[in-house]
C-alpha positions as CSV (number, residue, x, y, z in Angstrom):
1,M,50.9,-95.5,-75.6
2,C,47.0,-95.5,-75.8
3,R,46.6,-97.4,-79.0
4,K,45.9,-100.9,-77.8
5,S,43.5,-103.1,-80.0
6,L,39.9,-104.1,-78.5
7,P,37.9,-107.1,-79.6
8,M,35.5,-105.6,-82.1
9,A,32.8,-108.4,-81.8
10,F,30.9,-106.5,-79.2
11,H,27.4,-105.1,-79.9
12,P,27.9,-101.3,-81.2
13,G,26.4,-99.6,-77.9
14,I,28.6,-102.1,-75.7
15,R,31.5,-101.5,-78.0
16,R,31.2,-97.4,-77.2
17,L,31.1,-98.4,-73.5
18,V,34.0,-100.7,-73.5
19,I,36.1,-98.2,-75.5
20,A,35.0,-95.5,-72.9
21,V,36.0,-97.8,-70.1
22,F,39.1,-98.7,-71.8
23,L,40.3,-95.1,-72.1
24,L,39.3,-93.9,-68.7
25,A,41.4,-97.1,-67.4
26,T,44.4,-96.1,-69.4
27,G,44.4,-92.3,-68.8
28,C,43.6,-91.5,-72.6
29,A,40.2,-90.2,-72.4
30,G,41.4,-86.7,-72.3
31,L,43.0,-87.5,-75.8
32,Y,40.1,-88.5,-77.4
33,S,37.3,-86.7,-75.9
34,S,35.3,-83.6,-77.9
35,N,34.4,-82.1,-74.2
36,P,37.2,-79.9,-73.6
37,R,36.9,-80.3,-69.9
38,Y,38.0,-83.6,-70.0
39,G,41.1,-82.6,-72.6
40,H,44.3,-80.6,-71.5
41,K,43.7,-78.5,-68.6
42,K,43.9,-74.8,-69.8
43,T,45.4,-72.3,-67.5
44,H,43.6,-69.2,-67.0
45,P,45.3,-65.9,-66.3
46,R,44.8,-64.9,-62.6
47,L,42.2,-61.8,-62.6
48,R,43.6,-58.9,-60.4
49,P,41.0,-56.5,-59.1
50,K,40.6,-53.3,-61.1
51,P,42.2,-50.4,-59.3
52,A,39.9,-47.8,-58.2
53,P,39.6,-44.7,-60.7
54,V,41.9,-42.0,-59.9
55,H,40.0,-38.8,-59.9
56,I,42.6,-36.2,-60.1
57,V,41.1,-32.5,-59.0
58,D,42.2,-30.1,-61.5
59,K,43.7,-27.1,-59.8
60,R,41.7,-24.6,-62.1
61,K,38.2,-25.8,-60.6
62,G,36.8,-22.8,-58.8
63,R,39.2,-20.5,-60.2
64,L,38.2,-19.3,-63.4
65,R,37.1,-15.9,-64.1
66,W,33.7,-15.0,-65.3
67,P,33.2,-14.9,-68.8
68,V,30.8,-11.5,-68.7
69,V,29.6,-9.1,-66.3
70,G,25.6,-10.1,-65.5
71,K,23.3,-12.1,-63.5
72,V,23.0,-15.8,-64.0
73,T,19.3,-16.5,-65.0
74,G,19.6,-20.2,-65.7
75,T,21.4,-22.7,-63.7
76,Y,23.1,-25.9,-64.7
77,G,21.2,-29.0,-64.7
78,I,17.4,-30.5,-65.3
79,K,14.4,-28.3,-65.2
80,V,10.8,-29.3,-64.8
81,D,8.3,-26.7,-66.9
82,P,5.8,-25.9,-63.8
83,K,3.0,-25.8,-66.5
84,Y,3.6,-28.8,-68.6
85,G,5.8,-31.0,-66.5
86,T,8.7,-31.5,-69.1
87,K,12.1,-31.7,-68.3
88,T,14.7,-30.0,-70.1
89,K,18.5,-30.2,-69.2
90,N,20.7,-27.0,-69.2
91,L,24.1,-27.6,-70.0
92,G,25.9,-24.4,-68.6
93,L,24.7,-21.0,-67.2
94,D,22.7,-18.6,-69.0
95,I,24.1,-15.1,-68.2
96,A,21.9,-11.9,-68.6
97,C,23.8,-8.9,-69.9
98,A,23.8,-5.9,-71.7
99,P,23.8,-6.3,-75.8
100,G,27.4,-5.9,-76.8
101,S,29.2,-6.7,-73.7
102,P,32.8,-8.0,-73.9
103,V,32.8,-11.8,-73.5
104,K,36.4,-12.6,-71.9
105,A,38.1,-16.0,-71.9
106,V,37.9,-17.6,-68.4
107,A,41.6,-18.9,-69.1
108,A,44.2,-19.2,-71.4
109,G,43.6,-21.3,-74.3
110,R,43.8,-22.3,-78.0
111,V,40.3,-21.4,-80.2
112,S,38.8,-24.9,-81.6
113,F,35.7,-23.0,-83.1
114,A,34.6,-20.1,-83.8
115,D,31.5,-19.9,-86.0
116,H,27.5,-20.6,-85.9
117,F,26.6,-23.8,-84.1
118,M,22.9,-25.2,-84.6
119,G,20.8,-24.5,-81.6
120,Y,23.6,-22.2,-80.1
121,G,24.0,-19.5,-82.5
122,K,27.3,-18.3,-82.9
123,T,29.7,-19.8,-80.8
124,V,33.1,-20.0,-79.7
125,I,34.9,-22.9,-78.1
126,L,38.3,-22.6,-76.3
127,D,40.6,-25.8,-75.8
128,H,42.7,-25.1,-72.0
129,G,44.5,-28.2,-72.3
130,E,44.1,-31.5,-70.4
131,R,40.7,-31.7,-72.1
132,L,39.3,-28.9,-70.5
133,H,36.9,-26.7,-72.6
134,S,34.8,-23.6,-72.2
135,I,32.0,-23.0,-74.4
136,Y,30.6,-19.3,-75.2
137,S,27.0,-19.2,-77.1
138,K,24.4,-16.9,-78.1
139,L,26.9,-14.2,-79.2
140,E,26.6,-11.0,-81.4
141,E,29.7,-10.7,-82.5
142,I,32.8,-13.4,-82.5
143,K,36.3,-11.6,-82.5
144,V,38.7,-14.8,-82.7
145,S,39.4,-17.0,-85.4
146,V,40.2,-21.1,-85.3
147,G,43.8,-21.7,-84.2
148,A,44.3,-18.5,-82.2
149,R,46.0,-18.6,-79.0
150,V,44.1,-16.2,-76.4
151,A,45.3,-15.2,-72.7
152,K,43.0,-15.2,-69.6
153,G,40.6,-12.5,-69.6
154,E,41.5,-11.7,-73.5
155,V,38.0,-10.5,-75.1
156,I,36.8,-13.2,-77.6
157,A,33.5,-12.1,-78.7
158,F,30.8,-9.6,-77.6
159,A,27.3,-10.9,-76.3
160,G,23.5,-10.6,-77.2
161,D,21.5,-9.9,-74.3
162,V,22.4,-13.3,-73.0
163,L,25.7,-15.3,-72.6
164,H,25.4,-19.0,-72.7
165,F,28.5,-20.5,-70.9
166,E,29.4,-24.2,-70.5
167,V,32.5,-26.2,-69.5
168,R,33.3,-29.9,-70.5
169,K,35.8,-31.9,-68.9
170,E,37.0,-34.9,-70.9
171,G,34.1,-34.3,-73.2
172,K,31.3,-34.3,-70.5
173,S,29.6,-31.6,-69.5
174,E,29.9,-30.1,-65.9
175,D,28.5,-27.1,-63.6
176,P,30.2,-24.2,-64.9
177,G,29.2,-22.7,-61.2
178,K,32.0,-25.2,-59.6
179,W,34.6,-24.0,-62.1
180,L,34.2,-20.4,-61.8
181,A,35.7,-18.1,-59.0
182,P,33.3,-16.9,-56.1
183,R,32.0,-13.2,-57.1
């Protein structure tokens, strides 16, 4: 094998050189090297290109009913204050309506939240399945409880003078205008 004896009468520096040459000549250098690149070759798994993400179009997009009758006063997106130049992001639609207007479910689902939510006032969140949620905020009165199943068009609450409405897909805020049916 590779365990041949060498004369040790050499100077220590030369002895290291002779050992290195000897190990290289006999093919045993890989066994005694601390550097892994001279050791046994490691096999690396082949890298496959990542497949492009598949975007499944939700068939409900553009078909949800409007939650309340009224005029849109605030749209989705970033707004810049004309006086101060500050930027704010509206995560939904603000719909002006008559106080006490019935708020209806945009699609069938299950109530996952129905209570006061800090910064939003009285709020109802509906889970419509397939990670789609609708959020109804700034309500005057809530008519449903957590866990209840609701049908499309069922009254879930009564609005104040403005309804704040959001849509979340997979936890991310999306433009509700793209989910609601055209008027």
